[in-house]
C-alpha positions in Angstrom: 51.1 14.2 -64.8 53.5 16.4 -66.7 52.1 19.0 -69.0 54.0 19.7 -72.2 52.4 22.6 -74.0 55.2 25.1 -74.2 57.0 26.1 -77.4 59.5 23.6 -78.6 62.5 24.5 -80.8 62.8 22.9 -84.2 65.0 19.9 -84.3 66.0 17.2 -86.7 65.0 13.5 -86.6 68.7 12.7 -86.1 68.8 15.0 -83.0 65.9 13.0 -81.5 68.2 10.0 -81.2 66.8 7.6 -83.8 69.1 4.9 -85.3 70.4 5.0 -88.9 67.9 2.6 -90.3 65.0 4.7 -89.1 66.6 7.9 -90.3 67.0 6.4 -93.7 63.3 5.2 -93.7 62.2 8.7 -92.5 64.1 10.3 -95.4 62.6 7.8 -97.9 59.1 8.6 -96.6 59.7 12.2 -97.4 59.6 13.5 -93.8 62.0 16.5 -93.8 61.8 17.4 -90.1 59.7 16.3 -87.1 56.3 17.8 -86.6 55.6 19.5 -83.3 53.9 16.5 -81.8 56.8 14.3 -82.9 59.4 16.7 -81.4 57.6 16.6 -78.1 56.5 12.9 -77.9 59.5 11.0 -79.3 62.1 11.9 -76.5 60.0 10.8 -73.5 58.8 7.6 -75.4 62.4 6.8 -76.1 63.1 7.1 -72.4 60.3 4.5 -71.7 57.8 6.9 -70.3 54.0 6.6 -70.7 52.7 9.4 -72.9 49.3 11.0 -73.3 49.0 12.7 -76.7 46.1 15.1 -77.3 46.1 16.3 -80.9 43.9 16.5 -84.0 44.2 14.3 -87.1 47.1 15.3 -89.4 49.5 16.3 -86.6 51.9 13.4 -87.3 51.0 11.4 -84.1 51.1 8.0 -85.7 54.8 8.4 -86.6 55.3 10.0 -83.2 54.5 6.7 -81.4 55.7 4.3 -84.2 59.3 5.6 -84.4 60.1 5.1 -80.7 58.4 1.7 -80.9 60.6 0.6 -83.8 63.7 2.0 -82.1 62.9 0.0 -79.0 62.3 -3.2 -81.1 65.5 -2.7 -83.0 67.5 -2.4 -79.7 65.8 -5.6 -78.3 66.7 -7.6 -81.4 70.3 -6.3 -81.2 70.4 -7.6 -77.6 68.8 -10.9 -78.5 65.7 -10.2 -76.5 63.2 -12.0 -78.6 59.6 -12.7 -77.4 57.3 -15.6 -78.0 54.5 -13.5 -79.6 54.2 -9.8 -80.3 56.0 -7.2 -78.3 54.0 -4.2 -79.5 50.2 -3.7 -79.8 48.4 -0.8 -81.4 44.6 -0.8 -80.9 42.5 1.2 -83.4 38.8 1.8 -83.4 38.2 0.9 -87.1 39.7 -1.4 -89.7 40.6 1.5 -91.9 42.7 3.1 -89.2 44.3 -0.2 -88.3 45.4 -0.6 -91.9 46.6 2.9 -92.1 48.7 2.6 -88.9 50.1 -0.8 -90.0 51.2 0.9 -93.3 53.1 3.5 -91.3 54.8 0.7 -89.2 55.9 -1.1 -92.4 57.0 2.0 -94.2 59.1 3.3 -91.3 60.4 -0.1 -90.3 61.2 -1.3 -93.8 65.0 -1.4 -93.1 64.6 -3.4 -89.9 63.9 -7.1 -89.4 60.5 -6.3 -87.9 57.2 -8.0 -88.8 53.8 -6.2 -88.5 50.5 -7.9 -88.8 46.9 -6.6 -88.9 44.3 -8.3 -86.8 40.7 -7.1 -87.5 37.3 -8.2 -88.7 36.4 -8.4 -92.4 39.4 -10.6 -93.3 39.2 -14.4 -93.0 40.3 -15.6 -89.5 42.4 -18.4 -91.0 44.2 -16.0 -93.3 45.3 -13.9 -90.3 46.4 -17.0 -88.3 48.6 -18.0 -91.2 50.2 -14.5 -91.1 51.0 -15.0 -87.5 52.7 -18.4 -88.0 56.0 -17.1 -89.3 56.4 -14.6 -86.4 55.2 -11.2 -85.4 56.7 -8.2 -83.6 53.9 -5.6 -83.9 50.1 -6.3 -83.9 47.8 -3.6 -85.2 44.3 -4.6 -84.2 40.6 -3.7 -83.6 39.4 -5.1 -80.3 36.8 -7.5 -81.5 38.9 -9.8 -83.6 41.9 -9.4 -81.2 39.8 -10.6 -78.3 38.5 -13.6 -80.4 42.1 -14.8 -81.2 43.3 -14.2 -77.6 40.4 -16.0 -75.9 40.7 -19.0 -78.3 44.4 -19.2 -77.5 45.5 -18.4 -81.1 47.4 -15.3 -80.1 49.4 -14.7 -76.9 49.8 -11.1 -75.7 51.4 -11.8 -72.3 54.7 -10.3 -73.4 53.4 -7.0 -74.7 55.9 -4.2 -73.7 54.5 -1.3 -75.8 50.8 -0.6 -76.0 49.1 2.2 -78.0 45.4 3.1 -77.6 44.8 5.3 -80.6 41.8 7.5 -81.1 40.9 6.6 -77.5 38.0 8.9 -77.2 36.3 6.6 -79.8 37.0 3.6 -77.6 34.7 4.5 -74.7 31.6 2.6 -75.9 30.3 -0.4 -73.8 31.6 -3.0 -76.3 35.1 -1.7 -76.2 35.1 -1.4 -72.4 34.0 -5.1 -72.2 36.7 -6.2 -74.6 39.4 -4.3 -72.7 38.2 -5.8 -69.4 38.4 -9.3 -71.0 41.8 -8.6 -72.6 43.4 -7.2 -69.5 43.6 -10.6 -67.9 45.8 -11.7 -70.8 48.3 -8.8 -70.6 51.6 -9.2 -68.8 51.7 -8.7 -65.0 54.0 -5.7 -65.5 52.1 -2.9 -67.2 53.5 -2.2 -70.7 54.7 1.3 -71.7 51.5 2.9 -72.8 50.7 5.6 -75.4 47.3 7.1 -75.1 46.1 9.2 -78.0 42.9 11.3 -78.2 41.8 14.2 -80.2 40.1 15.8 -77.2 40.3 15.2 -73.4 36.9 15.4 -71.8 36.6 14.0 -68.3 35.5 10.4 -69.4 38.6 10.2 -71.6 40.9 11.5 -68.8 39.4 8.9 -66.4 40.4 6.1 -68.9 43.8 7.6 -69.4 44.5 7.6 -65.6 43.5 3.9 -65.5 45.8 2.7 -68.3 48.9 4.9 -67.9 51.4 5.5 -65.1 52.6 9.1 -64.5 52.3 10.0 -68.2 53.9 12.9 -69.9 51.0 14.8 -71.2 51.5 16.4 -74.6 48.9 18.8 -76.0 49.5 20.5 -79.3 47.7 23.7 -79.9 46.3 23.3 -83.4 44.5 25.8 -85.6 40.7 26.2 -85.1 38.8 22.9 -85.3 36.9 24.5 -88.2 39.5 26.4 -90.1 38.6 29.6 -91.9 39.6 27.9 -95.1 36.4 25.8 -95.0 33.5 27.7 -96.5 30.5 26.4 -94.4 27.1 26.5 -96.1 23.7 25.0 -95.3 20.5 24.3 -97.2 17.0 23.6 -95.8 15.8 20.5 -97.5 13.0 18.1 -96.7 13.9 14.4 -96.2 12.1 13.4 -99.5 14.2 15.9 -101.5 17.6 15.1 -100.1 18.7 12.6 -102.8 17.7 15.0 -105.7 19.4 18.0 -104.0 22.6 16.0 -103.4 22.7 15.0 -107.0 22.3 18.7 -108.0 25.0 19.8 -105.6 27.5 17.3 -106.9 27.1 18.9 -110.4 28.7 22.1 -109.1 32.0 20.4 -108.1 34.6 18.4 -110.2 37.0 17.4 -107.4 36.8 14.7 -104.8 33.6 14.9 -102.7 32.7 13.0 -99.5 29.0 12.6 -98.8 28.1 11.7 -95.2 25.0 9.9 -94.1 23.9 8.5 -90.8 23.2 4.8 -91.6 24.7 1.9 -93.5 21.5 1.4 -95.5 21.4 5.1 -96.2 24.9 5.0 -97.7 23.9 2.1 -100.0 20.6 3.7 -101.1 22.2 7.0 -101.9 25.2 5.4 -103.5 23.0 3.4 -105.9 20.9 6.4 -106.8 23.9 8.6 -107.6 25.5 5.8 -109.7 22.3 5.5 -111.7 22.6 9.2 -112.4 26.0 8.6 -114.1 28.2 9.7 -111.2 31.3 7.7 -110.3 30.6 6.6 -106.8 31.9 4.3 -104.0 30.3 3.5 -100.7 32.0 3.0 -97.3 30.3 1.6 -94.2 30.6 -1.2 -91.7 28.5 -3.8 -93.5 31.0 -4.0 -96.4 33.8 -6.6 -96.3 37.2 -5.4 -95.4 38.4 -6.0 -99.0 35.5 -3.9 -100.4 36.2 -1.1 -97.9 39.9 -1.0 -98.8 39.1 -1.0 -102.5 36.6 1.8 -102.1 39.1 4.0 -100.2 41.9 3.2 -102.7 39.7 4.1 -105.7 38.6 7.4 -104.1 42.1 8.3 -102.9 43.5 7.6 -106.4 40.8 9.6 -108.2 39.2 6.7 -109.9 35.8 7.8 -108.5 34.7 11.3 -107.7 32.3 10.6 -104.8 32.6 8.6 -101.6 29.3 8.1 -99.8 30.1 7.1 -96.2 29.0 6.8 -92.7 31.0 8.4 -89.9 33.5 5.5 -90.3 35.5 7.9 -92.5 34.9 11.1 -90.4 38.2 10.9 -88.5 41.7 9.7 -88.9 41.7 8.5 -92.5 44.0 10.4 -94.6 42.5 11.3 -98.0 44.2 14.3 -99.8 42.6 17.0 -101.9 38.9 16.6 -100.9 37.3 19.6 -102.5 33.8 19.3 -100.9 32.1 17.6 -98.0 28.3 17.2 -98.1 26.4 16.3 -95.0 23.4 14.6 -96.6 22.3 13.8 -93.0 23.1 16.3 -90.3 25.2 14.7 -87.6 23.7 14.6 -84.1 26.6 16.3 -82.3 28.9 19.3 -83.0 32.1 17.2 -82.6 30.8 14.8 -85.3 30.1 17.8 -87.6 33.6 19.2 -87.0 35.3 15.9 -87.7 33.3 15.4 -90.9 33.9 18.8 -92.5 37.6 18.5 -91.4 38.1 16.0 -94.3 38.4 19.1 -96.6 40.6 22.1 -96.5 43.6 20.0 -95.4 47.3 20.8 -95.8 46.7 24.5 -96.2 44.1 24.1 -99.0 40.6 25.5 -99.2 37.3 23.5 -99.3 33.6 23.8 -98.9 31.2 22.0 -96.5 27.5 21.8 -97.4 24.9 20.6 -94.9 21.4 19.5 -95.8 19.0 20.4 -93.0 15.4 19.6 -92.4 13.8 22.8 -91.2 13.2 21.1 -87.8 16.9 20.7 -87.4 17.6 24.4 -87.3 18.6 24.2 -83.6 21.5 21.9 -84.6 22.9 24.6 -86.9 22.7 27.1 -84.1 24.6 24.7 -81.8 27.4 24.4 -84.5 27.6 28.2 -84.8 27.7 28.7 -81.1 30.4 26.1 -80.4 32.6 27.0 -83.4 32.1 30.7 -83.3 31.7 30.7 -87.0 28.6 31.6 -89.1 27.1 29.0 -91.5 25.6 30.8 -94.5 22.3 29.6 -95.8 22.4 29.0 -99.6 20.3 27.3 -102.3 21.1 24.3 -104.5 21.4 26.6 -107.5 24.2 28.7 -105.9 25.8 26.6 -103.1 29.0 28.5 -103.0 27.9 32.1 -102.9 
């Protein structure tokens, strides 16, 4: 397994060997030069190597695996190598990330005769089948709906030549493992070129990577601290019964976009309704909402039509929402990585932000765990002066 963690000189997209149509699309997308992860990942992917990418959200990894995929598809079409069914498959852990990855495929492939389709729950099955009828080159999918279509014979994946497992550390649950085992019998006999992406590489993730890749080029990008100094971390000790009232009061201190994280779907709905009754502009995001409702909620929040997004951890990673001023953990997450991913929604692209966590006094040990692992102190404040 090759390690690629040495400094890489700055290069242009043209120097990476992309075709003119992709270079024009990159320019139209406003990408001036490759990010570090793109500079390192694109060349081996263009050579047909399996690649293991370890990087945090915001590093540009989606374009890093999409551009070589589009280049390979363009070459195949020039050579008349059409397939009966999709040639590329990107597996994402959530519908939102699937929609986001598909948007990148379409944006960067806009000048190529390449069709991208999203296969995921929350959208009528028949609607997705109609989208497949006029041909498909790239499938971006969540595993549940993909398995359904494959097992029922509505989608054939035995000619997949390029496979991406994105956010793979989130794909280790039992349900995903069962789906992948069932899907594996439908993949081609020759293992496709595989891109394995993960924010971190603990042993269980590495074990999965070794099973699904062959002699991969391993690319790790040293990013800034998981909890950047630009995030002002604060905590308040609040009893469970007072959390809703305290959250309302905290929101009164901020005028920009605020994400409020809770543990459960029901908790998101309950808090969202309560905040809306107080006159706040609120959307909720969780797994029980339809795909259309989830997409509208994200769009309204992203475009500034609502100030507050109350969400479960479905929005803690991967989703790109600019200019989030504040993150409130109305419920303390049960792990330090979950905490880091949540508060990482603010202070992005060099900006500053604040993260406020509501703690029951009995959860004090969780705060100590955060401080120990991140090496950063979390200041205790009050609801009247949360940013002191």
